[in-house]
PAMAR-98688 format. One record per residue (C-alpha): residue number from 0; residue in three letters; z, x, y. Coordinates in nm, 2 decimals. Each point is the difference from the previous one (the first is absolute). Example, Ala and Ser with C-alpha at 12.3 -4.5 7.8 and 13.67 -1.06 7.14 Angstrom:
    i   aa       Z       X       Y
    0  ALA    0.78    1.23   -0.45
    1  SER   -0.07    0.14    0.34
end
This chain:
    i   aa       Z       X       Y
    0  MET   19.41   30.65   13.03
    1  GLN    0.14   -0.35   -0.09
    2  VAL   -0.22   -0.30    0.02
    3  ALA    0.13   -0.35    0.07
    4  ILE   -0.19   -0.33    0.05
    5  TRP    0.11   -0.32    0.16
    6  SER   -0.16   -0.34   -0.01
    7  ILE    0.04   -0.24    0.30
    8  THR    0.13   -0.34   -0.12
    9  ASP    0.07   -0.27    0.25
   10  GLY   -0.01    0.26    0.28
   11  GLN    0.26    0.22   -0.18
   12  PRO   -0.06    0.34   -0.17
   13  VAL    0.09   -0.01   -0.37
   14  ARG    0.01    0.34   -0.18
   15  LEU   -0.20    0.02   -0.32
   16  GLU    0.16    0.14   -0.32
   17  GLN   -0.14    0.32   -0.15
   18  ARG   -0.09   -0.04   -0.37
   19  ARG   -0.10    0.33   -0.14
   20  GLU   -0.02   -0.13   -0.36
   21  PHE   -0.34   -0.14    0.08
   22  LEU   -0.13    0.35    0.07
   23  GLU    0.15    0.14   -0.32
   24  VAL   -0.20   -0.25   -0.21
   25  ASP   -0.32   -0.05    0.20
   26  LEU   -0.07    0.29    0.24
   27  GLU   -0.23    0.19   -0.23
   28  THR   -0.20   -0.31   -0.10
   29  TRP   -0.03   -0.11    0.37
   30  ILE   -0.13    0.35    0.10
   31  GLU   -0.25    0.02   -0.28
   32  ARG   -0.14   -0.35    0.06
   33  HIS    0.01    0.02    0.38
   34  PRO   -0.06    0.37    0.11
   35  ASP   -0.02   -0.12    0.37
   36  LEU    0.37   -0.04   -0.02
   37  ALA    0.03    0.38    0.00
   38  MET   -0.31    0.10    0.19
   39  GLU   -0.27   -0.20    0.17
   40  GLY   -0.35    0.01   -0.16
   41  MET    0.11    0.21   -0.30
   42  SER   -0.11   -0.07   -0.36
   43  TRP    0.16    0.13   -0.32
   44  VAL   -0.23    0.21   -0.22
   45  GLY    0.25    0.13   -0.26
   46  ARG    0.34   -0.09   -0.15
   47  GLN    0.24    0.21   -0.20
   48  ILE   -0.24    0.30    0.00
   49  VAL    0.10    0.27   -0.24
   50  LEU   -0.06    0.35    0.16
   51  PRO   -0.07    0.32   -0.19
   52  ASP    0.37    0.10    0.01
   53  ARG    0.08   -0.34   -0.16
   54  SER    0.17   -0.13    0.31
   55  ARG   -0.09   -0.36    0.08
   56  LEU   -0.12   -0.12    0.34
   57  ASP    0.10   -0.36    0.09
   58  LEU   -0.30   -0.11    0.20
   59  VAL   -0.31    0.15    0.15
   60  GLY   -0.20   -0.17    0.27
   61  VAL   -0.29    0.05    0.24
   62  SER    0.03   -0.09    0.36
   63  ARG   -0.28   -0.19    0.17
   64  GLU   -0.11    0.32    0.17
   65  GLY   -0.01    0.20   -0.32
   66  ALA    0.34    0.18   -0.02
   67  LEU    0.16    0.05   -0.33
   68  VAL    0.34   -0.18   -0.01
   69  ILE    0.27    0.14   -0.23
   70  ALA    0.28   -0.25   -0.03
   71  GLU    0.35    0.04   -0.13
   72  LEU    0.19   -0.33   -0.04
   73  LYS    0.38   -0.03   -0.03
   74  ARG    0.21   -0.31   -0.04
   75  ALA    0.27    0.17    0.21
   76  HIS    0.04    0.20    0.32
   77  LEU   -0.25    0.28    0.04
   78  GLY    0.13    0.35    0.02
   79  VAL   -0.13    0.35    0.00
   80  TRP   -0.05   -0.02   -0.37
   81  ALA   -0.27   -0.27    0.05
   82  LEU   -0.19    0.23    0.24
   83  THR    0.04    0.29   -0.24
   84  GLN   -0.15   -0.20   -0.28
   85  ALA   -0.30   -0.11    0.22
   86  MET   -0.05    0.37    0.10
   87  HIS    0.00    0.10   -0.36
   88  TYR   -0.27   -0.25   -0.08
   89  LEU   -0.20    0.11    0.30
   90  LEU    0.01    0.37   -0.11
   91  THR   -0.08   -0.09   -0.36
   92  ILE   -0.30   -0.20    0.10
   93  SER   -0.12    0.27    0.24
   94  ALA   -0.02    0.24   -0.29
   95  MET   -0.22   -0.23   -0.21
   96  GLU   -0.37    0.00   -0.02
   97  PRO   -0.16   -0.28    0.21
   98  ASP   -0.16   -0.16   -0.31
   99  ALA    0.33    0.00   -0.18
  100  ILE    0.16   -0.19    0.29
  101  LEU   -0.28   -0.25    0.03
  102  ARG    0.01   -0.08   -0.38
  103  LYS    0.36   -0.11    0.03
  104  LEU   -0.08   -0.26    0.28
  105  LYS   -0.16   -0.34   -0.01
  106  LEU   -0.27    0.03    0.27
  107  ASP   -0.30   -0.20    0.11
  108  SER   -0.31    0.21    0.05
  109  ASP    0.04    0.02    0.38
  110  THR    0.36    0.10   -0.01
  111  ARG   -0.07    0.26   -0.27
  112  ASP   -0.28    0.15    0.21
  113  THR    0.24    0.01    0.31
  114  LEU    0.27    0.18   -0.20
  115  ALA   -0.24    0.23   -0.17
  116  THR   -0.13    0.11    0.34
  117  ALA    0.35    0.05    0.13
  118  LEU    0.11    0.20   -0.31
  119  SER   -0.30    0.23    0.01
  120  ALA    0.01    0.35    0.15
  121  GLU   -0.18   -0.12    0.31
  122  GLY    0.22   -0.31    0.05
  123  GLU    0.35   -0.04    0.13
  124  LEU    0.23   -0.23   -0.20
  125  ASP    0.25   -0.20    0.21
  126  VAL    0.32   -0.08   -0.19
  127  ILE    0.27   -0.25    0.08
  128  LEU    0.34    0.03   -0.18
  129  LEU    0.13   -0.36   -0.01
  130  LEU    0.37   -0.04   -0.08
  131  ILE    0.11   -0.36   -0.06
  132  GLY    0.36   -0.12   -0.05
  133  THR    0.28   -0.21    0.13
  134  GLY    0.12    0.23    0.27
  135  ARG    0.00    0.37    0.09
  136  THR    0.27    0.27    0.03
  137  PRO    0.04    0.21    0.32
  138  GLU   -0.08    0.31   -0.21
  139  LEU   -0.35   -0.14   -0.07
  140  GLU   -0.07   -0.04    0.37
  141  ARG    0.10    0.36    0.07
  142  ALA   -0.21    0.13   -0.29
  143  THR   -0.32   -0.19    0.09
  144  SER    0.05    0.11    0.37
  145  PHE    0.05    0.36   -0.12
  146  LEU   -0.34    0.00   -0.19
  147  SER   -0.20   -0.16    0.28
  148  ASP    0.15    0.22    0.27
  149  ARG   -0.11    0.31   -0.20
  150  GLY   -0.36   -0.10   -0.04
  151  LEU   -0.02   -0.20   -0.33
  152  ASP   -0.35   -0.16    0.03
  153  VAL    0.11   -0.30   -0.21
  154  THR    0.12   -0.33    0.12
  155  VAL    0.33   -0.12   -0.14
  156  ARG    0.05   -0.37    0.03
  157  VAL    0.34   -0.15   -0.08
  158  VAL    0.01   -0.37   -0.06
  159  SER    0.33   -0.19   -0.08
  160  PHE    0.06   -0.37   -0.06
  161  THR    0.30   -0.23    0.04
  162  PRO   -0.01   -0.36   -0.14
  163  PHE    0.19   -0.28    0.18
  164  VAL    0.06   -0.36   -0.11
  165  ASP    0.05   -0.30    0.23
  166  GLU    0.22   -0.30   -0.06
  167  GLY   -0.30   -0.18   -0.16
  168  GLY   -0.05    0.28   -0.25
  169  ARG   -0.32    0.14    0.15
  170  VAL   -0.04    0.38   -0.03
  171  PHE   -0.10    0.21    0.29
  172  LEU   -0.11    0.36   -0.04
  173  ALA    0.07    0.25    0.29
  174  ARG   -0.20    0.32    0.00
  175  GLU    0.07    0.33    0.18
  176  VAL   -0.27    0.27    0.03
  177  ASP    0.04    0.36    0.11
  178  GLU   -0.28    0.25    0.00
  179  HIS    0.01    0.38    0.03
  180  GLU   -0.31    0.21    0.05
  181  GLN   -0.10    0.32    0.16
  182  PRO   -0.07   -0.04    0.37
  183  SER   -0.37    0.03    0.08
  184  GLU    0.05    0.28    0.25
  185  GLU    0.15    0.21   -0.27
  186  LEU   -0.31    0.00   -0.23
  187  THR   -0.11    0.35   -0.09
  188  PRO   -0.33    0.14    0.13
  189  ARG   -0.14   -0.04   -0.35
  190  GLN    0.11   -0.36   -0.02
  191  ARG   -0.15   -0.07    0.34
  192  GLY   -0.33    0.17   -0.10
  193  ARG   -0.03   -0.20   -0.32
  194  ARG    0.07   -0.33    0.17
  195  ALA   -0.26    0.07    0.28
  196  ALA   -0.26    0.08   -0.27
  197  SER    0.10   -0.32   -0.18
  198  VAL   -0.05   -0.21    0.31
  199  GLU   -0.34    0.16    0.05
  200  ARG   -0.08   -0.10   -0.36
  201  ILE    0.08   -0.36    0.07
  202  GLN   -0.21    0.01    0.32
  203  GLU   -0.29    0.13   -0.21
  204  ARG    0.05   -0.28   -0.25
  205  ALA    0.01   -0.26    0.27
  206  ARG   -0.33    0.13    0.15
  207  ASP   -0.16   -0.01   -0.35
  208  PHE    0.10   -0.37   -0.03
  209  GLY   -0.12   -0.08    0.35
  210  VAL    0.34   -0.06    0.16
  211  GLY    0.05    0.34    0.16
  212  PRO    0.05   -0.14    0.35
  213  SER    0.27   -0.24   -0.12
  214  ILE    0.21    0.28   -0.15
  215  GLU   -0.06    0.22    0.30
  216  ALA    0.13   -0.28    0.22
  217  ALA    0.31   -0.03   -0.20
  218  ILE    0.07    0.37    0.02
  219  ASP   -0.06    0.00    0.38
  220  LEU    0.23   -0.30    0.03
  221  ALA    0.28    0.19   -0.19
  222  GLN   -0.04    0.29    0.24
  223  GLU    0.01   -0.23    0.30
  224  LEU    0.33   -0.16   -0.12
  225  GLY    0.16    0.34   -0.09
  226  LEU   -0.01   -0.08   -0.37
  227  ARG   -0.11    0.21   -0.29
  228  VAL   -0.28   -0.04   -0.26
  229  LYS    0.09    0.07   -0.37
  230  PRO   -0.28    0.04   -0.25
  231  TRP   -0.01   -0.13   -0.36
  232  PRO   -0.26    0.05   -0.27
  233  LYS   -0.21   -0.30    0.12
  234  SER    0.17   -0.12    0.32
  235  ILE    0.20    0.09    0.31
  236  THR    0.32   -0.14    0.13
  237  VAL    0.13    0.00    0.36
  238  VAL    0.37    0.10    0.00
  239  PRO    0.27    0.06    0.26
  240  PRO    0.03    0.35    0.17
  241  PHE    0.35    0.04   -0.13
  242  THR   -0.09   -0.05   -0.37
  243  HIS   -0.30    0.06   -0.22
  244  GLY    0.06   -0.25   -0.27
  245  ARG    0.06   -0.35    0.15
  246  THR   -0.33   -0.18    0.02
  247  LEU   -0.07   -0.22    0.31
  248  ILE   -0.36   -0.08   -0.07
  249  TYR   -0.23    0.10   -0.29
  250  LEU   -0.38    0.04    0.01
  251  SER   -0.23    0.07   -0.30
  252  PRO   -0.38    0.02    0.04
  253  LYS   -0.19   -0.20   -0.26
  254  ALA   -0.34    0.06   -0.15
  255  ASP   -0.11   -0.36    0.10
  256  GLY    0.03    0.09    0.37
  257  ARG    0.34   -0.15    0.05
  258  VAL    0.34    0.15    0.06
  259  GLY    0.32   -0.08   -0.18
  260  PHE    0.26   -0.08    0.25
  261  GLY    0.38   -0.06   -0.04
  262  TYR    0.32    0.04    0.18
  263  SER    0.37    0.03   -0.09
  264  VAL    0.21   -0.27    0.16
  265  ASP    0.32    0.16   -0.15
  266  ASN   -0.07    0.33    0.17
  267  LEU   -0.09   -0.15    0.34
  268  VAL    0.32   -0.21   -0.01
  269  ALA    0.22    0.29   -0.11
  270  LEU   -0.14    0.28    0.21
  271  TYR   -0.10   -0.19    0.32
  272  ASP    0.22   -0.30   -0.01
  273  ALA   -0.30   -0.23   -0.01
  274  ASP    0.01   -0.37   -0.08
  275  ALA   -0.17   -0.07   -0.33
  276  ASP   -0.16   -0.32    0.14
  277  VAL   -0.13    0.19    0.30
  278  VAL   -0.15    0.27   -0.22
  279  ALA   -0.18   -0.26   -0.22
  280  GLU   -0.14   -0.18    0.31
  281  ALA   -0.12    0.33    0.16
  282  LEU   -0.16    0.15   -0.32
  283  GLY   -0.12   -0.30   -0.19
  284  GLY   -0.06   -0.01   -0.37
  285  ASN    0.14    0.29   -0.20
  286  TRP   -0.16    0.22   -0.26
  287  GLU   -0.35   -0.12    0.04
  288  ASP   -0.35    0.16    0.00
  289  LEU   -0.15   -0.05    0.34
  290  PRO   -0.34    0.06    0.16
  291  PRO    0.01    0.24    0.29
  292  GLY   -0.01   -0.27    0.27
  293  GLU    0.31   -0.17   -0.14
  294  LEU    0.17    0.33   -0.05
  295  ASP   -0.05    0.07    0.37
  296  VAL    0.19   -0.32    0.08
  297  ARG    0.29    0.10   -0.23
  298  LEU    0.02    0.35    0.15
  299  SER    0.01   -0.15    0.35
  300  GLY    0.28   -0.23   -0.11
  301  PHE    0.19    0.31   -0.15
  302  ARG   -0.05    0.18    0.33
  303  ASP    0.14   -0.28    0.21
  304  LEU    0.29   -0.05   -0.24
  305  MET    0.10    0.37    0.00
  306  LEU   -0.03    0.03    0.37
  307  GLN    0.24   -0.29    0.04
  308  LEU    0.24    0.14   -0.26
  309  LEU    0.00    0.34    0.16
  310  ARG    0.06   -0.15    0.34
  311  ASP    0.29   -0.21   -0.14
  312  ASP    0.14    0.32   -0.16
  313  GLU    0.00    0.18    0.34
  314  SER    0.15   -0.29    0.19
  315  PRO    0.36    0.05    0.10
  316  SER    0.25   -0.20   -0.21
end
């Protein structure tokens, strides 16, 4: 796919010039300093990690929900070799003892606890393979589709950047994102059973913290809207029925009687063609700890927003 950008000057479109040399020099620095460029809500917890086979992993991150992000960064087009490298890192890490993995990462206590739970025998570690470059080859698209179509329960997120320069010398960065993941309806019975048990664990946690009805209301709302609930070690996310990895809203029961609430503007825009300003107006402040009453207001806003988006999606064009 080719990307082009025009600016409108005096009522006329002026095509901006691509300047890839900016990426060759600065891409890695930008990604390290601003992880949101590659993935909303992610934080890096490791860089140039040396694995037991002496291979070196570019970057390791943790998503806001608690997934482990294995990143491979190239200053060129991404091909099958980038996916192969990322898969190699994943398989190598999967063979390591949990403590050995955690020792290599720079984690705060809460994130360490979340990952330790996910890495335990009772947990379920969600992994995202994040490939970052300046474009992608057709072969990579076919390879990632092949894996997801055959049941790989790992999200592959491909992010490519193209820089443009206007006549005044200002640099604009265009981003393309493509995600491949196993369709929810193709989860194995074992996967379904483990996730149902994990949701029940979060419900029990919410009851212990006095916010059980709030979490139950969110689960009921997801069912009403035809959405799915995905469990994490300390939270749940509401995701679309056609994917199990793209967070729409996030809820985490807190010991102080509040619920952590957040939402993904990027996913609502990309998956449901929502307007970012409309999303913010409907859902209010993002990534906040809310008392149950305020959470009810946010869930009501999410319900109204999704009903409108779903109606718009069904309307004839």
